[in-house]
N, C-alpha and C positions, 0 to 999 in steps of 0.2 A: 966820820962817815958826814956825807951831806946833809944838811938842815932841808932840804926838799924830802929825802926819804923819809925822815922822821912826820915831816906834814902827811906827806901821801900815807903813810900806816895809819896816822888820828883821821884822817880824812875816808879810806875805807871802814874805817870802825863805825865814824858817823854817816857814814851814808849804807852802809851793810851791803855794798856791792862795788866790785871793782870798776864796771864801766860807769857807773855813778859819779864815783868818786875821780875816773880820770877826768870826766866832761867839765866835773867843777874846779879841778887841778889847772884843764886846759892842757890835758897832755895823752898819749896815747895809752889805750885799755894795755898794751902790751908791756911800755914801761911802767905803769901804776904794780902791774902784777909783779915786776924784774925787781923794783923797788921792793917792797915785801919779803921777796924771797930772798934777796941779798940782805935785809936787816937778821931775816930770820936766820939763814946762814950765819950771819958774823956772831948774831946772840949764842947759836946752837941751841934755839927753843924753837916750837911752833906758838906762833902768837895769832894765829889763825887757822877757825874751822872752816873749809870750804865743803859746798855741796853745791848741787847744778842749781840751787834756789837761791840759795844768800850764803852771806860771810858774817862769820861770826866770832867773835874774840875770844880766845881760850883766857880760862882763870889770870894764867900769866899774863897773859896780853892785856886783859881789860885793866890789870893792875897798870901795865908797862905805859899803856895809854892814857890812862890818867894823871900819872907822874907826867910824860910828856905832853899833855896839854897845859900843866900847870909852866913848864918852863918854858914852851913855844907862847904863852902868853904874857910869862914875864918878860920875854924875849922881844916881840912884840911893842910891850909898853916902854922898855926902855930905848930902842926905835923910835915910837912915837912920841917919845917925850924929848927926844933930838929935833925931830920935827919940827913937833908945837913950840920951841925955842926959839926954831927959826923962823915960823910962821907960815910952814909947810901946809899947803892946802891940796894932798894927794893919800893916795891908798883905797883899800877898800872898805866898802860902807857897806854895812847889812841893817835893813831896817826892816821891819813886819809892820803889815797894815790890815783893818778887815778889808773884803774883799769888795763890796760895792763902794765903800766908803771912798777907797784911793780910785776906783774906777768914774765915778760921777765928779768927787771932789777934788782929789790929790791929783790927780793925774797932770793936768794942765802944768801944774805949779812945781813939778819933777821932771818936766821936758825943760821947764826955764832954769832950775838946779842944774839940771847937766849941761848946759850951755856957760851958766856961767862957771862952775868948775870941772872943766873938761877932765881932770886928773886924778878927778874922784870916781873910782868905778863903785857904782852905787848899785846894790844887791836889794830890791824891793820882795818881799816874801810875803803872798797874801792868803790870810790865816782870819777867819771871825774868831778863833777859840782866844782862850788866852795863852798866850805864848809866852815858852820857858825863857827869859832874856838870859839866862846866865847859861843854863843848861845847851839852849841852841845855840849860842853864840851870838847874839845879836848887839848892835851897837846901843837900840833903841827899838821901843815899839810905840805904835800909836794903839792907843787903847780910848774906845767911846766907854763912859759911864762913872760913876762914881769909883774909883781906886780903894782895894782892900789891904796891898801890899804896902806898909810903911815903910820899908826898908830899901825902898826906889825913888831914885827923885825924880820928879815930875814937871813939866813945863806946861801950863795950860795953853791950847792952842786957839779954841774958841768952844762954843756950846751949839748942840743940835736939838732942834726943836721935834718933837714927836708928834705924829696925826694919827687919829682914829679913822680906819678907811675902809670904805668895802663899794664892790663894784655895783654899780647900776642895778644890771640884772638879777642880784643876790639881794639888793634891798627890795627891788619891785616884787619878788618872789615870798619875800621874808619879814618885810615892814622894815621902818627904820627905828631904831633904837631912840629913845628922846631923852632917857634917864640911866644912870649907870645900871640899874636893878635890871632893866630890860636886855643888857646881855645875857643874863642866864638865860635867855631863850634863843638865844642867837649861838650859832657856830662861830667858834674863835679860833682864831690862827697865832697859837703861841709861842713866844719866841724865848726857848727855853735859858738864854742867857741872863733874862730879867729877874732881879732877885725880886723878892717875895713868896707865899706858897700858893701860885695860881691866882692871881690878883694883880690886876690893872690899875694904877696910878690915878685918878682923877680930881685935879682941883677945881673949887668953884668957890671965887673969893679967895677967902685966909681957910680955908676948910678941905680937906685930902680927903676924898673915898678909896680906901682898897678894895676894889670894887671884885668880887671872885666872881672865875669863870668857867666856863666849860668847854676846855679844846676838844675842837674834831680835828686839828692836827697840831702838830710842835714841832718845832726844829730850831737849831742854835745858825742857822744861816738866813739872813735877812732875804739874799736874793730867792731863795725858794718861797718865802712867807710872800713877799712883794707877788712871785708869778703865780700863786696859790690866790691870792688876793683879788688877783687881774682875772684869773681865770672864772671866778665868781663863787669860790669856795667857802667865803665866809669872812669876818671881822678882823681887822688886824692892825696891830700899833705897828709905826712905823718910820720911819725919820724922816723930815720934812725933805731934803735932797733927794732920796729914793723917789717921792712921790708927786712931786712938785708938775712935772712934765703929764703925769697921768691926769692928774686932778685939774689942771689946765684944759686938758684935751678931753673931760667928760669920761674918762676911763674910769677913774675913780671919784667916789664922792668923800667928803670931810663929813664926820658923823659929831654930833652933839657940840658943836664949837663953842658953846659957854662953859662947857669945861676942858678946861687947858690940864697937859700935862707936863711936868717936871722938866725942863731943859737936862739934858746929857751933855756933861762937860765933854771936851775931847785933849787929852793929855799926849804929848810927847812924853814917854816912861824911859830914864835908863837909870843902868847900875849905879848904887852911892858904893862911894869907894874907890871907883874905877878911873885912871889917869882917862880924861878924854883926848882922844885923840885930834888933828889938826881936821881931819876929816867932817869930823862929831862936833866938834865946834863951828864948824861954817855951816853946818844942816840946821844946827841947833839955833845958830841966829839967821838965819835963811826963814826956819819952821815960824818963829815966834815973830817975826814981821810980815807973814802973809795975812790976807784979809779973806778970810775964808766965810762959807756959808753954805 
């Protein structure tokens, strides 16, 4: 049977939809459905349960999909090993990256990469969460902050400065905090991916204070926290690249500048023990030579 049929089935399971899988594969929905139907007919078992809302694998379908995914991955690795040996710089490259970091910092460099490596099909998936590199099929992800998973390889790209900011209108109404303890009297906009139990790290000289805050709003999305801060909803810790233009234009003020915050590393993270494709090697080399800020 055509290997494309197997890839179609795995894609349908991954996406939970014939339409989305077809779009991902660049084929029609009818052909996508036919591939799976032919596979089921050939095997003599039902692999998927279909409803009007979603498609889910049966127990045997889920087991079969796991086996196929492993086989296809090994086949892809074998193919890529040949390409890598010949210096080939082509193929699909799937990268995960935080939303606003990509839009504010990485985007122009991605355009340069695409111009330089026209045979590489770059897929950038924007997500502020901790993406599952293996489970979601990423070649690599960009992560901001200290890494917790020691089983992954990481290449540091640069560091991000963090600023304590608030809108002038909010500060005029609520006062300007002058020392860390003053934050207890303020509405704080808390980033839930920040380590620590509702504390913000503030450093002065060699001393770091983990100041307790009482969030009036929390989110795992920096873009939403940024919008809340601009709207005068409270004090926020935000990356410098995100607030740079707002501070320059007077829309946000930097608070307590004598207190610095630990810079956060930005790493390109990729699975260990996995053969690097030619496309991934090209991106790794490209990314580590960038001058990012």
